[in-house]
C-alpha positions as CSV (number, residue, x, y, z in Angstrom):
1,M,-22.3,10.1,4.4
2,L,-22.5,13.7,5.0
3,V,-20.4,13.6,8.2
4,S,-17.6,11.9,6.0
5,I,-17.9,14.3,3.1
6,R,-17.3,17.0,5.9
7,H,-14.2,15.2,7.1
8,V,-12.8,15.1,3.4
9,Q,-13.4,18.6,3.1
10,G,-11.8,19.6,6.2
11,R,-8.7,17.5,5.8
12,R,-5.7,17.8,3.4
13,T,-5.9,15.7,0.3
14,G,-2.5,14.1,1.2
15,D,-4.0,13.0,4.6
16,V,-6.8,11.0,2.9
17,V,-4.5,9.7,0.3
18,A,-2.0,8.5,3.2
19,V,-4.6,7.0,5.2
20,L,-6.4,4.8,2.4
21,L,-3.0,3.8,1.1
22,A,-2.0,2.6,4.5
23,T,-5.0,0.5,4.8
24,G,-4.9,-0.8,1.5
25,L,-1.0,-1.7,2.1
26,A,-1.8,-3.3,5.5
27,A,-4.4,-5.8,3.7
28,V,-1.7,-6.9,1.4
29,V,1.4,-6.9,3.7
30,P,2.0,-10.5,3.9
31,T,1.9,-10.9,0.2
32,A,3.7,-7.7,-0.6
33,A,6.5,-8.2,1.7
34,T,7.3,-11.4,1.0
35,S,7.1,-11.7,-2.7
36,S,9.9,-11.0,-4.9
37,A,7.9,-9.9,-7.8
38,A,5.8,-7.3,-5.6
39,L,8.7,-6.1,-3.5
40,P,10.1,-3.1,-5.3
41,A,6.7,-1.7,-6.1
42,S,5.7,-2.2,-2.4
43,V,8.9,-0.5,-1.3
44,A,8.2,2.5,-3.6
45,L,4.6,2.9,-2.1
46,L,6.2,2.7,1.3
47,V,8.4,5.8,0.6
48,V,5.6,7.7,-1.0
49,L,3.3,6.6,2.1
50,S,6.1,7.5,4.5
51,A,6.7,11.1,2.9
52,L,3.1,11.8,2.9
53,A,2.8,11.1,6.6
54,V,6.1,13.3,7.3
55,R,4.0,16.1,5.9
56,S,0.9,15.3,7.6
57,S,-0.1,17.4,10.5
58,S,-2.5,14.4,11.6
59,V,-1.4,12.2,14.5
60,A,-3.8,9.4,13.4
61,V,-1.9,9.6,9.9
62,R,1.4,9.5,11.1
63,Q,1.0,6.7,13.7
64,S,-1.1,4.5,11.1
65,V,1.8,4.8,8.5
66,L,4.5,4.0,11.3
67,L,2.7,0.9,12.0
68,V,2.3,0.0,8.6
69,D,5.9,0.6,7.6
70,L,7.1,-1.6,10.8
71,L,4.6,-4.1,9.7
72,F,6.2,-4.5,6.2
73,V,9.6,-4.7,7.7
74,A,8.6,-7.2,10.2
75,V,6.9,-9.5,7.8
76,A,9.6,-8.9,5.3
77,V,12.4,-10.3,7.7
78,G,9.7,-13.0,8.7
79,F,10.0,-15.3,11.6
80,L,9.3,-18.9,11.2
81,G,7.0,-18.1,8.2
82,L,4.0,-17.0,10.5
83,W,2.1,-13.7,10.2
84,P,1.1,-12.7,13.9
85,V,4.8,-13.0,15.3
86,P,6.4,-10.2,13.3
87,A,3.1,-8.5,13.1
88,A,3.1,-8.4,16.8
89,I,6.7,-7.3,16.8
90,A,5.8,-4.2,14.6
91,V,2.6,-3.3,17.0
92,V,5.2,-3.6,20.1
93,L,7.8,-1.2,18.1
94,A,5.1,1.3,16.8
95,W,3.5,1.6,20.0
96,W,7.3,2.2,21.6
97,L,8.5,4.7,19.1
98,S,5.0,6.6,19.5
99,G,6.7,8.0,22.7
100,R,9.5,9.4,21.0
101,G,7.7,12.5,19.5
102,V,4.3,11.2,18.8
103,D,1.4,11.2,21.0
104,R,1.4,8.3,22.9
105,H,-1.9,8.9,24.9
106,R,-3.9,8.5,21.4
107,W,-2.3,4.8,21.4
108,S,-3.8,4.1,24.9
109,T,-7.2,5.8,23.6
110,W,-7.1,3.3,20.6
111,L,-6.1,0.2,22.3
112,R,-8.5,0.9,25.5
113,R,-10.8,-2.2,26.8
114,G,-13.9,-0.2,26.1
115,R,-17.4,-0.6,28.1
116,W,-19.9,-3.3,27.8
117,T,-23.5,-2.0,26.7
118,R,-26.6,-4.1,27.2
119,D,-26.9,-5.5,23.6
120,L,-23.4,-6.2,23.4
121,P,-23.1,-9.6,25.0
122,W,-25.8,-10.8,22.6
123,L,-24.3,-9.1,19.7
124,V,-20.7,-11.0,20.8
125,A,-22.5,-14.1,21.4
126,G,-24.6,-14.0,18.2
127,T,-21.5,-13.3,16.1
128,V,-19.5,-16.3,18.0
129,V,-22.2,-18.7,16.8
130,V,-22.9,-17.2,13.3
131,T,-19.1,-17.3,12.6
132,A,-18.8,-21.0,13.9
133,G,-21.5,-22.0,11.4
134,A,-19.9,-20.0,8.4
135,L,-16.5,-21.4,9.2
136,L,-18.1,-25.1,9.2
137,A,-19.8,-24.6,6.1
138,W,-16.8,-23.0,4.5
139,Q,-14.8,-26.1,5.4
140,R,-17.3,-28.7,4.2
141,L,-18.7,-26.6,1.1
142,F,-15.4,-25.3,-0.2
143,D,-12.9,-27.4,0.9
144,G,-11.5,-25.3,3.1
145,T,-7.9,-26.0,4.2
146,L,-5.1,-24.5,6.3
147,P,-2.0,-22.8,4.7
148,R,0.4,-25.4,4.0
149,E,3.1,-23.9,5.9
150,Y,0.9,-24.6,9.3
151,V,0.1,-28.2,8.1
152,D,4.2,-28.6,7.8
153,A,4.9,-27.0,11.1
154,A,2.6,-29.2,12.7
155,A,4.2,-32.6,11.0
156,G,5.4,-34.9,13.7
157,Q,4.2,-32.8,16.7
158,P,2.5,-34.6,19.5
159,W,-1.2,-33.5,19.8
160,W,-1.0,-31.5,23.2
161,A,1.9,-29.3,21.4
162,I,-0.5,-28.8,18.4
163,V,-3.3,-27.9,21.1
164,L,-1.1,-25.5,23.0
165,A,0.1,-24.0,19.9
166,G,-3.4,-23.4,18.7
167,V,-4.1,-21.7,21.8
168,A,-1.1,-19.4,21.8
169,F,-2.0,-18.4,18.0
170,S,-5.6,-17.9,18.8
171,L,-4.8,-15.4,21.4
172,L,-1.8,-13.6,19.6
173,N,-3.4,-13.6,16.1
174,A,-6.5,-12.0,17.4
175,A,-4.6,-9.2,19.4
176,V,-2.6,-8.2,16.2
177,E,-5.3,-8.4,14.0
178,E,-7.8,-6.2,16.4
179,V,-5.1,-3.7,17.1
180,V,-4.0,-3.0,13.3
181,F,-7.5,-3.3,11.9
182,R,-10.2,-2.0,14.8
183,G,-7.5,-0.2,16.5
184,V,-4.9,1.7,14.6
185,L,-6.3,1.7,11.0
186,L,-10.3,2.3,12.2
187,S,-9.1,5.1,14.4
188,A,-6.8,6.6,11.7
189,L,-9.8,6.2,8.9
190,T,-12.3,7.7,11.3
191,D,-9.9,10.9,12.1
192,V,-9.9,11.6,8.4
193,L,-13.0,9.9,6.5
194,G,-15.6,9.8,9.5
195,V,-16.6,6.8,11.3
196,R,-19.3,5.2,8.7
197,V,-16.8,5.2,6.0
198,A,-14.0,3.9,8.4
199,V,-15.7,1.0,9.5
200,V,-16.4,-0.2,6.0
201,L,-13.0,0.4,4.6
202,Q,-11.3,-1.3,7.6
203,A,-13.8,-4.3,6.9
204,V,-12.8,-4.5,3.1
205,A,-8.9,-4.5,4.0
206,F,-9.4,-7.0,6.6
207,G,-11.5,-9.2,4.1
208,A,-8.5,-8.8,1.5
209,L,-6.0,-9.8,4.0
210,H,-7.9,-13.3,4.0
211,L,-7.3,-14.0,0.3
212,H,-4.6,-16.5,1.3
213,G,-5.7,-16.9,4.7
214,V,-8.3,-18.8,6.9
215,P,-11.2,-18.7,5.4
216,S,-9.6,-18.1,2.1
217,G,-9.9,-17.3,-1.7
218,P,-13.0,-15.1,-3.0
219,V,-15.5,-16.8,-0.6
220,G,-12.9,-16.1,2.3
221,V,-12.6,-12.6,1.4
222,V,-16.2,-12.2,1.7
223,M,-16.7,-14.2,4.7
224,A,-14.0,-12.1,6.3
225,G,-14.9,-8.9,5.1
226,A,-18.6,-9.1,6.3
227,W,-17.1,-10.2,9.8
228,G,-14.7,-7.5,9.9
229,L,-17.6,-5.2,9.4
230,L,-19.3,-6.9,12.6
231,L,-16.1,-6.4,14.6
232,G,-16.0,-2.5,13.7
233,V,-19.5,-2.3,14.6
234,M,-18.5,-4.0,18.3
235,R,-15.6,-1.5,18.4
236,V,-17.6,1.6,17.9
237,R,-20.2,0.8,20.2
238,S,-18.1,-0.4,22.8
239,R,-15.6,2.2,22.3
240,G,-12.7,-0.2,22.9
241,L,-11.2,-3.5,21.8
242,L,-12.4,-6.0,24.5
243,A,-15.5,-7.1,22.5
244,P,-14.3,-7.5,19.2
245,Y,-10.9,-9.5,20.5
246,V,-13.0,-11.8,22.7
247,T,-15.1,-12.6,19.8
248,H,-11.8,-12.9,17.2
249,I,-10.5,-15.4,20.0
250,A,-13.7,-17.4,19.7
251,A,-13.6,-17.6,15.7
252,D,-9.5,-18.4,15.8
253,A,-10.4,-21.2,18.3
254,T,-13.0,-22.5,16.1
255,I,-10.7,-22.8,13.0
256,V,-8.1,-24.5,15.1
257,L,-10.6,-27.2,16.4
258,L,-11.9,-27.5,12.8
259,M,-8.5,-27.8,11.4
260,L,-7.3,-30.4,14.5
261,P,-7.7,-33.5,12.5
262,V,-5.6,-32.5,9.8
263,L,-2.7,-31.2,12.0
264,T,-3.1,-34.5,14.1
265,A,-3.0,-36.6,11.2
């Protein structure tokens, strides 16, 4: 915590505010960008956020805000109503634009594969097993279901098409969420607030993202937040995204398997 305090004292207040706003907005983008009631306030917040980023001397702050700006626009425009597709478009655009005046090397550092320590395979395997059990318990004890749009999209489709879509979703959704939360935002938060606070804050934001996701509701927020904390620890220990990405794929695949009876009914 002392490290984090020194980080805050050594940074401009605007940088701290900008990175906190960017993290919070990333957590509510699916709702903020698609709700007509929330849209005016969200756009105003984006303008303030962008102004803070322009004035910032921190590359981390500027790139995190750039990603959130593009993420918001992509989700607002929408594509088949699915979060990972417009989010992936925003990630690719942010990476490409980062070479136009912003340090692209930093992106390659944030998106690196990382290294495997001796204890990491056990941490990954344990997290996968615990996650599968927790998702099963959520489905059985709290009547966990998929969002309506996924069920509607699967209606009338052959089982093999649903399985293929589930595989594609697992790979893409895991990639996008890891890049956004454990890649860009965790790195930006670390740059401004220190690693301990950064790991906790990205986990809180990741949990909030799942209020209307899978798992959903208050229980889902707590589950996803605790899981995001573990993924953040993996990211820090391995210094890369491969370990949390593999773990995330396993969790998304588990969700697809648990929901397959509903999707193929």
